[in-house]
C-alpha positions in Angstrom: -8.6 31.5 15.4 -8.0 28.3 17.4 -7.0 25.1 15.6 -9.1 22.0 15.7 -8.5 19.8 18.8 -6.1 16.8 18.4 -7.3 13.3 18.8 -6.2 12.0 22.2 -4.3 9.1 20.8 -2.5 11.4 18.4 -1.6 14.0 21.1 2.1 13.5 22.2 1.8 15.7 25.2 -1.0 13.6 26.5 0.7 10.3 25.7 3.8 11.4 27.5 1.9 12.6 30.5 1.3 10.8 33.8 -2.3 10.2 32.8 -1.1 8.6 29.6 1.1 6.0 31.4 -1.4 3.2 31.2 -1.5 3.6 27.4 2.3 3.5 27.2 2.3 0.3 29.2 -0.3 -1.3 27.1 1.5 -0.2 23.9 4.6 -2.1 25.1 2.5 -5.2 25.3 0.5 -4.8 22.1 3.2 -3.6 19.7 5.5 -6.7 20.3 2.4 -8.9 20.1 1.5 -7.6 16.7 5.1 -8.0 15.4 5.5 -11.5 16.8 2.2 -12.6 15.3 3.2 -11.0 11.9 6.6 -12.7 11.9 5.1 -16.1 13.1 7.3 -16.4 16.2 5.9 -19.3 18.1 8.3 -19.5 21.1 11.8 -18.6 22.1 15.0 -19.7 23.8 16.2 -16.8 26.0 19.8 -15.9 26.5 20.8 -13.8 29.5 24.2 -12.5 30.4 26.3 -9.4 31.0 26.4 -6.5 28.5 29.9 -5.7 29.9 31.4 -9.0 28.8 33.6 -8.5 25.8 34.8 -11.0 23.1 38.4 -10.1 23.8 38.1 -9.7 27.6 39.1 -12.0 30.4 35.7 -13.9 30.2 35.7 -13.8 26.4 35.2 -17.5 26.1 31.7 -17.0 27.2 31.0 -14.7 24.4 32.3 -17.2 21.9 30.4 -20.1 23.5 27.1 -18.1 23.7 27.5 -17.3 20.0 28.2 -20.9 19.2 25.2 -22.1 21.2 22.9 -19.6 19.6 24.1 -20.8 16.2 23.3 -24.4 17.1 19.9 -23.5 18.6 19.0 -21.6 15.4 20.1 -24.5 13.1 17.9 -26.8 15.2 15.1 -24.3 14.9 15.4 -24.1 11.1 15.4 -27.9 10.8 12.0 -28.3 12.4 9.2 -29.0 9.9 6.9 -26.3 11.1 5.5 -23.2 9.3 5.7 -21.2 12.6 9.1 -20.2 13.9 10.1 -22.4 16.8 12.7 -21.8 19.5 13.9 -18.4 18.2 16.9 -17.0 19.9 15.9 -14.1 22.1 18.2 -11.7 24.0 18.0 -8.4 25.8 19.2 -6.7 22.6 22.3 -5.1 24.0 26.0 -5.9 23.8 28.1 -8.6 25.4 26.4 -11.9 25.8 23.2 -10.5 24.3 25.1 -9.5 21.1 26.8 -12.9 21.0 23.4 -14.6 21.0 21.9 -12.5 18.2 25.2 -12.8 16.3 25.1 -16.6 16.6 21.6 -16.8 15.2 22.7 -14.6 12.3 25.7 -16.9 11.7 23.2 -19.7 11.1 21.1 -17.7 8.7 18.2 -17.4 11.1 16.2 -14.7 12.8 16.4 -13.6 16.4 14.6 -11.3 18.8 16.1 -8.4 20.7 14.2 -6.9 23.7 16.2 -3.7 24.2 15.7 -1.2 27.0 16.9 2.4 27.0 19.4 3.0 29.9 21.3 6.2 30.6 24.9 5.0 30.0 24.7 1.7 28.1 22.4 -0.7 26.2 22.1 0.3 22.6 20.6 -2.4 20.2 23.3 -4.6 18.7 23.4 -4.9 14.9 22.6 -8.6 14.7 19.0 -8.5 15.8 16.4 -9.2 13.0 15.1 -5.7 12.3 11.5 -6.8 12.3 12.0 -8.4 15.8 13.9 -5.5 17.4 11.9 -3.9 20.2 12.6 -0.9 22.5 11.2 -0.8 26.0 10.9 1.9 28.6 9.5 -0.3 31.3 11.5 -3.2 32.8 8.4 -5.1 33.8 6.9 -5.2 30.3 10.2 -6.3 28.9 10.5 -9.1 31.5 6.9 -10.2 30.6 8.0 -10.8 27.0 11.1 -12.7 28.1 8.9 -15.1 30.1 5.8 -15.1 27.9 7.3 -17.2 25.0 10.3 -18.8 26.7 10.7 -22.6 26.2 14.2 -22.5 27.7 16.6 -20.1 29.2 20.4 -20.0 29.3 22.0 -17.7 31.8 25.7 -16.8 31.1 27.8 -14.9 33.6 26.3 -11.5 34.4 25.6 -9.0 37.1 22.5 -7.5 38.7 20.4 -7.5 35.5 21.2 -11.2 34.8 20.5 -12.1 38.4 17.2 -10.2 38.3 16.1 -12.0 35.1 17.3 -15.4 36.4 15.5 -15.1 39.7 12.3 -13.9 37.9 12.2 -17.1 35.8 13.1 -19.3 38.8 10.4 -17.7 40.9 7.7 -18.0 38.2 8.7 -21.7 37.8 8.8 -22.4 41.6 5.4 -20.9 42.2 3.9 -22.4 39.0 2.9 -18.9 37.8 4.4 -20.4 34.6 2.7 -23.8 34.4 4.9 -25.3 31.7 8.4 -26.4 32.5 11.2 -24.1 31.4 14.6 -25.6 31.4 16.9 -23.1 33.1 20.6 -23.6 32.3 23.4 -21.9 34.3 26.3 -21.7 31.9 29.7 -21.9 33.7 29.3 -23.8 37.0 32.4 -22.2 38.6 31.1 -18.7 38.0 27.6 -19.4 39.3 28.6 -21.4 42.3 30.9 -18.5 43.3 28.3 -15.8 42.8 25.1 -17.6 44.1 25.3 -20.1 47.0 22.1 -22.1 46.3 23.2 -24.7 48.9 23.2 -22.1 51.6 19.7 -21.0 50.7 18.7 -24.7 51.1 20.6 -25.1 54.4 18.9 -22.0 55.9 15.5 -23.2 54.8 14.9 -20.4 52.3 14.2 -22.9 49.4 13.4 -26.6 49.3 15.5 -29.4 47.9 13.3 -29.8 44.9 13.9 -26.1 44.0 17.5 -27.1 43.1 16.0 -29.1 40.3 14.7 -25.9 38.6 18.1 -25.4 37.0 21.1 -27.2 35.7 24.7 -26.3 35.2 26.2 -26.7 31.7 29.7 -26.3 30.5 29.6 -26.4 26.7 27.4 -25.5 23.7 27.0 -29.2 22.9 25.8 -30.0 26.5 23.6 -27.0 26.6 21.8 -27.8 23.3 21.3 -31.4 24.4 19.7 -30.3 27.7 17.5 -27.9 25.8 16.3 -30.5 23.4 15.6 -32.9 26.2 13.7 -30.3 28.2 11.4 -29.1 25.4 10.9 -32.4 23.6 7.4 -32.9 25.0 6.6 -29.2 24.8 6.0 -29.0 21.1 2.7 -28.0 19.6 0.6 -25.0 20.7 -0.9 -21.9 19.1 1.3 -19.1 17.8 2.5 -17.2 19.7 2.6 -19.9 22.4 2.0 -17.9 25.5 2.8 -19.5 28.8 -0.3 -20.5 30.9 -0.4 -19.8 34.6 -1.8 -21.5 37.7 -4.7 -19.7 39.3 -6.8 -20.1 42.4 -9.3 -22.1 40.5 -7.0 -24.7 39.1 -4.0 -26.5 40.5 -0.5 -26.9 38.9 -1.5 -30.3 37.3 -4.6 -28.8 35.6 -2.7 -25.7 34.6 0.0 -27.9 33.0 -2.6 -29.9 31.2 -4.2 -26.7 29.9 -0.8 -25.6 28.6 -0.8 -28.7 26.3 -4.5 -28.3 25.2 -4.3 -26.0 22.2 -2.1 -27.9 19.7 -1.9 -26.1 16.4 1.6 -26.5 15.0 3.0 -29.6 13.4 6.4 -30.5 14.8 8.2 -33.7 15.6 6.1 -35.6 18.1 2.9 -33.7 17.2 0.2 -34.3 14.6 -1.5 -30.9 14.4 -1.4 -28.0 11.9 -0.8 -24.3 11.9 -4.1 -22.4 12.6 -5.9 -20.9 9.6 -5.4 -17.4 10.9 -1.6 -18.0 10.8 -1.7 -19.6 7.3 -3.6 -16.6 6.0 -1.0 -14.2 7.4 -3.3 -12.6 9.9 
């Protein structure tokens, strides 16, 4: 006698099939969204950098300085008089610079996000991520969406292809105004970045414009990086939780899109005079 049919959304064979791929993609959007709302994560400061960089290796100072910067960012976050969680450290969830960022947030007694992705030979979640904010992704593009969606600032430490990919993604979104609000992009370690990426050559060959060089800044210390972040996000405080980035569309220009990104103020922080929305206060 045949068993009763299984509900489609409880059928693992279907969910793992080619036909179920749209549902898997959607799940990698909705599951983090649910968790971020539950944990009241308003926005993030994103740390990028190599998983191969070791604390005791030749570039180990960058591990120590990423850890220290994340600690300082988290202390700043915890000092803000807001019920929602502002400027939460967010990393790719793995080792190296990513581990250093989550570890620094833990040093300060704060929470941090880890957006991990399963890879064949590396990238296991580091132990310093807040468990409620640890996410595992299969698709690179959904992971990258969550990096960009809540970012108020980004710090790129030395890294390889993955770091370059993530850096160029944010720079392209900012250049094209697909993210309407400004995102300070900090390149940590000028000597490394000027050796690895020749931005001046891109300008000389006409591949970018002079104003595109203003999309990022070089920094050399945790103190300098924190000061630049504070300066860059000072006027960006006060939107609904989570504070998703707005985008320019064919029906509105960059100025209108930027104005819209400021239009839904709901969280009281320095420089703002609004409150946390009722749905957030009720824990919904």
